[in-house]
C-alpha positions as CSV (number, residue, x, y, z in Angstrom):
1,M,3.5,-0.4,4.2
2,I,-0.2,-0.4,3.3
3,V,-1.0,-1.4,-0.3
4,S,-4.3,-1.7,-2.2
5,E,-3.2,-4.6,-4.4
6,P,-2.8,-8.1,-2.9
7,G,-0.3,-8.8,-5.7
8,L,2.2,-6.3,-4.2
9,L,2.3,-8.1,-0.8
10,G,4.9,-10.6,-1.9
11,F,7.0,-8.0,-3.7
12,F,7.5,-5.9,-0.6
13,A,7.4,-8.7,2.0
14,G,10.1,-10.4,0.1
15,R,12.3,-7.3,0.6
16,G,11.8,-7.5,4.4
17,F,9.0,-4.9,4.8
18,N,5.9,-5.3,7.0
19,V,3.0,-5.0,4.6
20,V,-0.8,-5.1,5.0
21,V,-3.4,-5.0,2.2
22,Q,-6.3,-2.6,2.4
23,K,-9.7,-4.2,2.5
24,P,-11.3,-4.5,-1.0
25,A,-13.9,-1.8,-1.9
26,A,-16.7,-4.4,-1.9
27,Q,-16.0,-5.2,1.8
28,L,-15.7,-1.5,2.7
29,R,-19.1,-0.8,1.1
30,D,-20.8,-3.7,3.1
31,G,-23.2,-2.2,5.6
32,R,-21.7,-4.4,8.3
33,C,-18.3,-2.8,7.9
34,E,-17.6,0.3,9.8
35,V,-13.9,1.1,8.8
36,D,-14.4,4.3,7.0
37,D,-12.4,6.4,9.3
38,G,-11.8,9.1,6.8
39,S,-8.3,7.9,5.9
40,L,-6.8,8.2,2.5
41,S,-6.4,4.4,2.1
42,V,-10.2,3.9,2.6
43,Y,-11.0,6.8,0.2
44,A,-8.7,5.3,-2.4
45,A,-10.1,1.8,-2.0
46,L,-13.7,3.0,-2.3
47,R,-12.8,4.8,-5.6
48,E,-10.6,1.9,-6.8
49,I,-7.5,4.2,-6.9
50,P,-4.2,2.3,-6.5
51,Y,-2.7,3.2,-3.1
52,L,0.6,2.7,-1.4
53,N,1.5,4.1,2.0
54,L,5.1,4.1,3.4
55,E,5.6,4.6,7.1
56,A,8.7,4.5,9.3
57,D,9.3,5.6,12.9
58,A,10.4,9.1,13.6
59,A,13.6,8.0,15.4
60,G,16.0,6.7,12.9
61,G,13.3,5.8,10.4
62,S,14.6,7.9,7.5
63,A,17.0,5.2,6.3
64,R,14.2,2.6,6.4
65,Q,11.9,5.0,4.5
66,R,14.6,5.5,1.9
67,Q,14.8,1.7,1.5
68,M,11.0,1.6,1.0
69,L,11.2,4.3,-1.6
70,E,13.9,2.5,-3.4
71,A,11.8,-0.7,-3.4
72,V,8.9,1.3,-4.9
73,Y,11.3,2.6,-7.6
74,D,12.5,-1.0,-8.3
75,L,8.9,-2.1,-8.6
76,I,8.1,0.6,-11.1
77,M,11.2,0.0,-13.1
78,S,10.6,-3.8,-13.2
79,R,6.9,-3.7,-13.9
80,G,6.4,-0.4,-15.6
81,A,4.5,2.8,-14.7
82,G,1.2,0.8,-14.2
83,A,2.8,-1.4,-11.5
84,L,0.3,-0.2,-8.8
85,K,-2.8,-0.4,-11.1
86,R,-5.2,-3.3,-10.9
């Protein structure tokens, strides 16, 4: 999983998922940083749009991806519709 909010790291890691946090927009705008690879995660970070990316391998990953979607559903149900917002 890739998330834009550091506060989501513990929620998903606590459920056994590998999670990384996208660099904050301020670091992406720094002239020394060259990570703008055109990806949606960078685009969202630069525009301060909450972002969550779920990925699983192609071979047998559908069950794991379902678990990830269920975890996102649990997050929204427990924290409300604004769960991904800053």
